[in-house]
N, C-alpha and C positions, 0 to 999 in steps of 0.2 A: 525366387523366392522374393517377396520385396523387403523393403528394410524402412521399420518406421520408427520417425524417431519421437522419442519419449523424454520427457521433459526431467530432470535432475530432481531429486529429493528437494533439495536447496531453492531452486527456482519454484517451484510448487510452493515451498510455505511462504517463499517470498510473494508469489500473486496473492495467496491468502491473506496475508499480513496486509500488503495493498487493500484488498478488499475491506478488512475488518476496518484498516486505519479510516477510509472514504466514508463506511457507514458512522464510526465514530465521530468523523468531521460535521454529515450531515447532521446527525442528532444535534450535535452544540449548536449549529448555527440555528436550526430548528429552535431550540430552547432559547437561545437569545435572543429572535425574534418573536419571540412567544413572550418576552418579555418577565421570563424565570432567571433570569442572573443577575439579583440585585448587586452580590459583591464582587462582580468582574470576573467570577474564576470559570465561570465557562468559556467566556471568551476568550483568558488567556491559556485554555486548554485549544481551544480554536486556532490561534495562534498556532500554537506549539505543533498542533497535526498539519498547517501548511507548509510548517517547514520542514515537515520528517517524512511526508509521501512523497516530496518530489526527490529526497534523497534516496531512498527508498526503490522509488521508479530509475533513477538513475543505476543504481546497484544493478537493479535486473537488465536493465538496456545493456551495461556493459556485458552483462554475462552473457547476452545472447547476442551479440556482434563478435564477441571471445571465442566464442564456440563452446561453451564450458556450460551451457544452458540444456542442449540434447543431449541425449546417450543415444544413443544407436541400440535398435533391439536384435 
């Protein structure tokens, strides 16, 4: 019987959040470059996202390195 690694639900949620945050960052940068940020709020959001995504990624990386990210089936 082979043991198949399964991601913990917390890690799955982190991966989905990183993907969603990346999509938001992509949208924010596109809007800024398209000239749709007259008051600077979209750019502020982009800055917040560029700070939040690496933190989330570090949290995910630490979970993988500590062995808490994978459950055995």
